[in-house]
N, C-alpha and C positions, 0 to 999 in steps of 0.2 A: 286846750292842751295845756298841761301843767308845765311850767318853765323848767322844773328839775328834770324833765324827761327828754330834753332836746338832744343830749348825747346818746341816750338809749334809742331814741327815734332815728337818729342818724345811722346808728349801728344796725338797727333792724331793717332800715330801708336801703342800706349800702348796696346790696346785690341787685336792687331794682333801679338804681340810679344809671344815668347815662355815663359814658366814659368821662365826659367833662364834669358831670356831677360828682363822680368818684374822686376826680382830682381835687375839687373843692373840699369834699369831705375829708380826704387825706390831709390836706393842708390845715383845715380847721382842727382836726384831731391832734396834729403835731404842734399847732400854734394857737391853741384855744384861747389863751389869755391875750395874746396880741390881736387875734382876729376880732375880738369883741370891741376893739377901739378902732378898727380900720373902716374907711369908707367902702362902699360897694366898688368904686373904681380901683381902689388900692388892693382889695381883696382879689378882684378879678385879675388884676395884673400879676399879683403874687402867685396865683393858681395857674395862670397861663390860659385863662378862658375868657369869654365875653361877659360884660355886665349883665346881659340878658340871661346868661347861663346861671349866674348867681341868683338872679331873681326867680327864675324857674325852679332852681334848687330849693330856695326857701319855701316856695309854694308847694313843692312836691312833699316837703316835710310837714305841711299843714299850717304854715304861717301865712299871714296876710301880706307880708313883704319883708324886705331885708332888715328894716328897723325893728320889726316885731321879732325876727330871728336873732338879732344882735342882743335884744333885751333878754331873751330867753337864755342865750349863750352866757351872758354876763351873770344871770341869776343862777345858772347851772354851775358855772365856774366858782362862783361865790367869792366874796371878799375873804382874804386870809383872816383867820382867827387871831386874837391878840397873842396867843402863845405860839403862833406859827409865823416867825419872821421870814422863814425861808419859803419859797414857793415849792411846795411838795411835788408839783407837776413839772418842775424845771429840770434842766439837764444836770447830770452829775459833773461837778467841776473838781479839778484837782485841789482847789482850796477849800472845799467842803469838809466838814468834820465827819467823822465815821457815822455819828448819829444822823446828820443831815443826809448823808448818802443813803443810809438804811431807810429813812423816811421817804426819800425820793423813789428808791427801788420798790418799796412796799407799795406806795401809791400807784406806781406804773403797773405792777403785777395785778393789783386789785382791779385797775381799769381794764387790763387785758382780759381778766377773767370775766368781768362784767360784759365786755364786748362779745366774748365767746358764748356766754350764756344767752345773750340776746339773739345770737344767730342760730341757736339750736332749733331744729325742726323736728318736733316730736314724731310726726308721722313717718319721716324718713328713718329715724333712729329705730322706731318700732319695727319697720320693715327689715332693717338690717339685722336686728336682734332675732327676729323670726327666721330669716334666711340662715344666719350663722348657727342658730340652735339646731337646725336640721342636719348639721354636719357634726360627725363625731371626730375628734381629733386625738386619736390615740398615739402615744409615742412608740415608734418602732426604730430600733437601731440609732437612737439618739436624734431622730428627726420626726417631725409631725407628719403623719400620714393623712392626706387630704381625700379620704374616701367618705362618701355620704353615708349617713346613718341608714341602716336597712329599711327602717319604717317610713322614711321620708320619700317624697315624690322625686327628690333629686336623685335618688338611687336608681330610678328607672331611666334617667337621662344624665349619665355622668358627664361632667364638664371638664374633668381633669383625670389624669392617670395616676395610679398609686406610684409611690416611690419604688424604684427597682429594689429587689431584694438582694442582699449580698449573702454569699455563701460564707460559712465560718472559715476563718483562717486556719490553715493546716500547719502545725508545727511539727518539725521532724527532730 
């Protein structure tokens, strides 16, 4: 496993982790810089789980143990570049300059997009697109009508009723 992939691996395996494993992952995502310097005992205590849980968590992600995981986490977090005195993954603080705040928010958003991308299941997205494309969504009276397309199999087994039709207002 390449060291740069540890955070992506955690994101990809997140839904397969146990409840305690997810606690550890959540803590590590929120405190990745601090976590790389913690002992297994300190990390387990901060996460509210047992040391054995942290060890199993590391093996589940494909590492030989906690030290191997810490090394990968340190390499993935990377040392700050010379022109990056502020930790771009830190919290936005009132004393931060506008530029530093923007850098931190940008890095947080990029990380969130990366996590979302890692969790996309192409098979499920394909099924959803296929299902939704079988439905026509014409606008009627300012609302979407959820009637199936006549050529789809869904039209033979409707699962919802069309919107009730309103009669035109009569003006006197």
